[in-house]
N, C-alpha and C positions, 0 to 999 in steps of 0.2 A: 253648639248653637241650636237653640231651638226656636229661633225666627230667623228668616231670609231678608236681610236690609236691601230695600230697593229704593230708588229714587223714580216716581211717578209722574209724568208730563200731565198735567192738569188744564193747562191753558186752554181756556174755551169750552171744557167738558163740564158736564153737570154732576154735582154732588148733592145727594138728599140730605138734609139736616133737620132732624126731628127735636123740638125743645125749644124752650126758651130761657131768658136769664142771663147771668155771667157765664156759665159754663157754655152755653151754646153761641154767645156772642164771641169768646174768646175763638172757639173754632171756626166761626165764619170768618173772623178775620184772618185766620191762618190760612184757610182754604183759597180765600179771596185773594189774598197776597200771593198765592201759588198760579192765580189767573183762573180759577175754578168760577163755574156760575152755580150759585147755591138757589136750591129749591126745597120748598116743604111738601111737594105734593108726591107722595109715596108712590103714585102710579105713573111718574113721569117715564118717558122712554129715554134711551140713550144715555144712560146714567153710569158713571165710572165707579163711585163709591157711595157708601151711606155713612153717616154719623148719627148717633143717638145721644142726647143730652137730656134726659129725664130724671127728676130726683126720685120718684117712686119705682122700687125695683121692679114690681109687677108689671108695670106699664114698660119700662124699658126692656125687658125680657120678651114681651109680647112684640114689641115694635121691632125687635132684633130678629124674631123668629120670622116675622112676615117678610122684612126684607132679605134674609138669608134664603128664604124660599123661592126668591125671584133670582137666586144665584148671585147676588151682590156680595162684595166682601164689605163687613160692616165692623165700624169703630163704636163700642159704647163707653161713653167717658166713665172713668172712675170704676170700671168692672170689667178687669183684664180677662176673666174667665169666660166673658160673652164675645170678646174682641176676635175678628179675623186677622186685624191688623192693629198696631198701636202707632201713634204719632210721636216722633222723638223730639228731645229738646234739640235746638238748631243753633248752630254757629253758622252765620250768614256772611261770608264774604265773596259775594256774588260775582263769578259763576262758582265759585267754590262753597259748597256746603258741607258741614260736618253734623252727622246726625248721631245723637246719642240716646240709646235706648236702652231699658231695663227689662223689658218684655211686660211692661204694665206694672213690675213688683214695687217700683219707686220712683215716682215723678219727682220727689225732692231730690233725689240722688241724681237723677239726670241732670235737673236744673243746676244742681252744685257744681257738676263736672263741666257743664256748657259755661257757667259763670268763670269758672278756672281757665277755660280754654280761651274764653274772650279776651284775657289779659295778655295770653302768650301768642296770640295770632295777629300779626300788623295788618293795618288796614290795608296795607299795598298788595295782599297776597290775590284778591280778586283780579287787580291789573297783571301780576304775573302770571297768572293763567291765560289771560285774554293776549299778552304779548308771547307766550309760548304757542298758542293757537295761530296767530297771525305770521309767526315765524316757521310754521311747520313745513313749508316747501324748502325753505332755506338750510333747515335741519336735515331735511332729507337729503339736499344735495351735498351738504357738508360730510354727514356719514350715512351713506347709500345702503349699506347693510344694516337690516333691523338690529341684531345683535349689539353691532357697534354704536348705533343710534340710542339704544337703550341704556348701554353702560356710558356714554358721554353724558346723556340727561342725568342719570343716577349720579355721577360724581358732580355734576354742577349744583344738584339739590342737597348734596352731602352737607352735614354742618362743617360751617365756614368756606363751603362752596360757593361759586360765582352767584348761584341762585338759590342760596340758602332761604327756603320758605319762611324760617322764624326770623330773619333778618328785614328790616324795612326798606325794601329795594328801590333803588331809583327808576324813573319810567323807563331807561334805555338800558337797564342791565341786561337784557336778552341780546339787543344788539352788540353791547360791549363784550358779552361772552361770545357770540358768534365771531366777532371780528379778532379776538384774541386767539392766540395759540391753542388754548384749551388744555385739558389735561391729557397726557398721552396714555393711551388705552393699551393695557399690556395683559397678556395672559397671565393669570396668578392662580396658586393652591394656597389656602389658608386653614390653618387647623383650628378648630374649636374644640376647647374641652369643657365638657359640662359639669358642674358642679353638683347638678341635681336632676331630677326629671321634671321639675316645677318650672314651666315657661316663665314664670315671674322672677326667676333666678338669673334669667339672661341678662348680661350686661347691655348696656345701649348699643354698644359696639357690635355685640354678637346678634342682636336683634336686626341691626342695620344691614349686616353681611348676609344674613338669611334672606331678608327681603331682596337682595341684589344679586344673588348666587344663581349662576346659570346652571352647575352641576352641582349636586350634593352627594357625598359618599358617607353613610352613617352606618355606625356598629347597630348589630342587632338590637341592642339593648336601649337605643335611643326612642324615646316615645314618640307616638304620634301628634300630640298635642304640640311638641316643640317643632316637628317636621312641618305642621300646617302653618308655621310662620313664615314658611319660604313662599316664594312666587309661585302661583298655580301652573305656570308652565316650565318650571325648572325641573331638570331631569334627575331623577333619584336612583341612587345605587345602593347596594349593600357594601359596606367598607370591606375591602380585601387586605391582606396582610402589606400590601405594597402601595406606593401612590401610582395613580391611573397614569399610563403611559402617555396618552394624549391630553393635553389641557387646551381647552377653548373657552376664553372668557373667564369668569371668576368660579373656580371651585373649592368647594368646602368639605374637609375631612371631619367628621363630627365623632367625637369619641366622648364615653362617660368617664368621669375620673373615678378611680378605684378607691 
C-alpha cells in the first residue's frame, strides 16, 4: 500500500483550484459536491487542500511548488508524480462511499471498476447504513458485549444474512432483524488450508472468515499479505501443534497446504 486512503470532511472548507477548462470544471463539481468552498486565490487563508488543473507542464509544476511551500496537500490533474493525494473514482450510496484508487496510475481502470460496482450495489445500501445508525442504541441493548455485538452484525451482513448489503433490502430490514431471534452466537474454531501464498487465491469464504475472526493461529510460513486481510484488532498467535485450549468468538487455524 503506497497511499493511505482517507475520507476528508470538506463541508464549508476552502479548496484552492488553479486552472480552467474541462479538467478544472470537473474538479470544481466534485469538490463542491463534497461541500467545499472553491477559490482561485493562491493566498487564501484557512485552506484545506489545493487542486491544479493546468495544461502546461511547467506552469503546473511551478504552481504545485508554490502551494506545497505553504504546507498544503496538492492534487495535480493527470500528473501523479506531482500529487500529494489523488482523487478516487467514487461509488456514492450516501452515506456509504466506495473510493477506488490506483495511485494515479490509471484513471480509466478506476472508472471501469466503479462502473462494475455500480451494477452490483443496490440503491438501498445508504438507507441500510442510516437504519443501522438509528438502531445503534437498540443493538447495544440487544448485545451488550462489544465482541458479541460485532459478531451479530457480521452474521447479519453475511451473504444471505438478514442484512446482506448486496441484496435490495426493505426499509424495515433492521427492525425485522432486531425483532427476530437472530443467529445464535457460538464460539468456534475453523481451519483454513491455503493453496498458495497469493491472497488472490483465497476463496470468498476464506476472505470473509479472515475479516470476521477474533483470533488467528497461523503457521510460520503463512505470508503477511494474507494475514493483513484480517481485522486490525484480531489477535494473532503462532500456530502450535495443538488447538488452542480456550476459544472465544471465531478462531481460525491457518496452514499452508504442502
